[in-house]
N, C-alpha and C positions, 0 to 999 in steps of 0.2 A: 260451802258455807253460807249461812244465812246472814245478810248484813243486818245489824241492829237499827230499828227503826227510830226515827227522831220524833220526839214526844212534842206535842203541839197544843196549844190552847187556841179555841176558835172562838173569836168575837161573835156572838151570837145575837142577832137582832130581832129573831122571830120571824124573818121576811124572807123572800125567795131569794135574795143574792147569798146570804148566808147559807142557805140551804143548799144552794147549787155549789158553792164553795166546798162545804162539807162533802157533796155527792163526789166532786173531782178528787178531793183528798182520800177519799176511800179508796178509789181506783190507782192512786198513786203508792207504790209499795216503798217508798221512803219515808213516809210519814205515818204517825197514828195520834188521831186527834184523842187526847185523854180528859180534856174537860171544856166547857162551855162558859163563856164570860158575858154579862150582860148589865149594864147599868140601868138602873131603875129609881123612878121619882120617889124620893122617901115619903113625900106628903101624899100622893094618890096612889102609892105602890103599882104603878103601870109602867110600861117600858118607855123610855124617853123617846119622844117624837111619834112613835108607832101608836102611843095611847092603849097599848093591850094590857089586859089585866095580869097580875103577877101568876095567878093561878094558871092561866093558860101558858104562860112561859114554864111554869113546874111541868105542866102536862106534855109540853114538847120535849123536854129534857128526859121525862121519864119514859116517853115513846121511843126516844133515840137511846135510852139505856146510857146515858152519860151524866156524870157529876157537873153540876151547875153553880158557879160562882157568881153571887148577885152583888153588886156593889151600889149601895143606897145613897143617893146624893139630893141636895135640893133641886127645886126645878129650874134655878140659873146658878149653878155652883161657880164661885171663885176659881180661877184656874189653879192657885195654888192648892186649893182643897180637893179639886180634881185629881192632879198630879200626886198628891199625898197619898188619896186613896187607891190609885192604881199602882203606885210604887208598894204600898204595902202588899197588894194582891199579887204582884209579880215577885217579890220576895219570897212568898209562899209557893208558887209556882215553881220557882228556880229551886227552892229547898225539895220539891218532888219531882225534879229531875227535868222540868219542861223548859225549855230555852227557845222556843219559836212561838210566835204570836200571828195567827191567820185572820185574814180580814176579806169580805167581799167586795172592797172596793174594785171600781172598773177603770176610770180615767180622771178623776181628781187629782192632780199632781200636789196641789198645795196640801191637800189632806195625807195623801201618801207620804210626804216628806216629813210633815208634822208627826206622824206616827212613827216613822223609823227613827227620827231624831230621839222622841221619848223611850222607844223601844231600846235604843242604843245605851241610853243612860242607865236602864235597869239591866244590861246585859242580854238582851234578847235581839232575835233577828225577825223581821217582817217578812210574811208570806201571803201572797196575793195570787190565788189561783185564777182570778178573773180578769186580771189586769190587762187592760187594752185589746179586750176581745169585743168584737161588734154587738152592740146590745140587742139588735133585733136578732141575731142568731141564737143570742142567749136565751131570749123568750122561747125560741124553738127548741132549744136544748132542755130548757125546763119542762115543757111539755112532754117531748120525748123521753125524759129520764122518769117520769112518773111523780115529780113534785107538783102538788097542788097547793095553790095561794090564792087568797083573795085580797082584793084592795080595803084597806081598813082607815086609811089618811090619804087625803087630797089637798095640795095646794090649790086655792081657789083662782089664783092667777093663771092656772093651768088647765086645769079639769073641774067639772062640775059636780055637784054631790051625788049625782045620777049615777056616777062609778063606783061608788062606795057599795061592796060587796061582790063586784064584778070578779070573775075567775081570771087568772093570768093565763091566756092561750093564744093560739094566732087569730082568733075573733077580736079579741081585745087590740091587737095589734092595729086591726084594720080601721078602728075607731079614733087612732090616736091622730092629733094634728100634728103638724110639721116641727113645731115648737116644744114637743113633748118628748124627751128620751124615752125608748122603749121600756128601760127599765126603771126610770125614774131617778137617774143618777144625779139629778140637779134637785132633788128633793121635791119633784113634782108630785109624787105619790108614796104611799108605803104599804107594805102588804103582811100578811100573817100566813103563815105555812100551817096547813091542818091535815096534810098526809104527805108521806113521802116513801120511797121505797125501802129506805132504812129506819121508819118508824114501825114498832110492832103492831101497831094499830092506828087507825085514823081518829082525829079528834073532831068529835061532833060539836058544832056550835050553833048556836041561833043568834039572828041579828037583834040588837037592841037599840038604843036611841042613837040619834044623829046629833053630834056636840059641834057647835061652832067656837072657835077662839081665834082671836085675833093677836098677832105678835108684831110688835113695833119697837125698834131700839130707841135709845134717846133721841132727843129732839135734833141734835145735831146730825143723826146719822139717819134720819126717816126717808131720805131718799134712796139709802141703800137698802133698806128691809121694812116695807110695811106691806103685810099680806096677812091672809087668814087662812085657817085649815080647818076643813070638816073632818071629824072622827066619826066611825062607826064602832059603836060600843059591840064588841061581840061577847057572847056569853057561853059558857060550856054547858052542853047539854048533857045531863046524866044518864 
């Protein structure tokens, strides 16, 4: 007798880690991803931190043939606002029979703990298919699996803007310095997936302008966070 699968919502960033997490979940007979979930900047209508246009996010969901739930938030939402928006979303998921939330996190313990605490309050369980896996090996797995991703955002403290538009592959690994995690797990870079074995078609994009933004916390916290990011604006080709 076939065991009933566990319904999952996948936190979809538009990047390689979420894409690889989905790839692994497709191979696990215990789970079935029913929906994608993404937070979007309400002002710019772009994915938070990745800077990817909402239109491209919708195209990914269409290529994956999965429904996508977008949560619109201000650029720097208060924690209470974020929690309220997520609570409303997860209440709806629970009504649809979804009780597991999957992430592409790899080794950030504090983030995983925060996610699990928030999920527990909503009656959900966290699922982390990439957890504690070697990040260099994950890049090779991404390439072997047929997932194609390009860099769309870099933290200037780790990578120069010449990395924007680079494809994630073994050649990319050769050009990384020792202080950069191969998967960018510490926020060194972010990616956009334009093709995968589970896409019904590839997403054709062209490179737009490069935008620089500096992020600084309040004066008392300047030593903790003062860095800039280069964003590559990618545009869908029709």
